[in-house]
N, C-alpha and C positions, 0 to 999 in steps of 0.2 A: 134502698129507692131509685140506684143507678141504674142497679141487674131491669126494674122493672118497667124504664125510662126503656133503655134499650128492647130490655123485652118488644115494647112493642114497640121501637121501631122499627127492628127485622118483622112484625106481623105482615109486612105488607111485603117483602120479600117467599115469606111460604108459599110452596103453590097451591091446587086446588084442592088438591089432594088431601093436604096434609090440614088446608083450612077446615074441608068438612072430617075428615075423619081424622085428629090428629094424632090420637098419642091408639097403642096397644091395649084390643081388649083386654079385662080384668081377665084373671084370673081364679079369685075369689067368687063362691054360689052366692043366693041372693039372700041367704038365710045371714053369710061373712058380712055382707053387706050392709045391709042391713043393722047386724053391733057396730059395723065398725063409724056407721053413722050415729047413733046414737049417743056412741063412744064419744064421739066428735063434739054432740049435740050438750052433753054435761058440760058445768061450771070448774076448770079444774081447780083443785085439792092441792099440787103439788109448788112449787117452786121451777120445778126443772117445766111441767105442763104447762106455766102462767107465763112461762115464757116462753118455749114456742107458738103462743097464741097469738107473740108477732110475726111470728112466721108467718103463719095461716096461707101466707099473700105470692110466700114463694113457690108452695104448694106448682102449679104450674110453672112453672120455671123449671124443682127441677123433673116434675117430669120428660120434659123435653130434650132437657142435659138429659139425662136417663137415656133417652130415646137416642138422640143420637149420639154419644159413646158406644150403644149397644151396636147403633152404625155403621159408624167407624172401626172396634173390633168389627168386624160381617168382612169389610172390603178388606182391610186387614191378610184377614187370613185367606182372601176372597186375591188379592196378588200375590202372597207368598205362592200359591193354586199356582200362577196360571203365571210365576217365577223360576216354581221348578220345570211348573211343562217346557216354559224355554227352553231351558239350558232341558233338558233329553231331544227336544230339534234340534237345536245345536252340533248336538253331539252325533245326533244320529249321519246328522245332512253333513258333516268333517265328514266319519265314515262312510260315506257314500261317495264322497267326492274323493276322500283318498282312494276309491275304489278306481275311482270314475279315473283318475289322473293314472294310476297305476295301467289300464287298458289301452292309457295312446300312446302310453311309454314302450310297455314291453309287452305286445297280443301273443309269441309263441312262448316267452314263459309260463312259466303255471308258478299263480299265487292265491294264497288264500280265500279270497274273495269267490 
């Protein structure tokens, strides 16, 4: 109940895009989606399936949670990529500045740059 209440509170903080298109499109074919709907409509006959009926309301929460986790992982990868690129650029800048300082100190001497 607490999760559902928090989800309702967070609903007003969603962007317009999230309200209109909140989830990624399904990768199931039309036949697979119909089969899944039929299975969901059947009355459960196993204890675990009966217990899962209590949590059907959380399906939307888990979809949003999984989407947020995927976006978090994508941002972590992008950050790591940018950090490595930044290190490379810093290294190149240091090499350039080292070469420039050598040119000013000893203009007549030979140096490898």
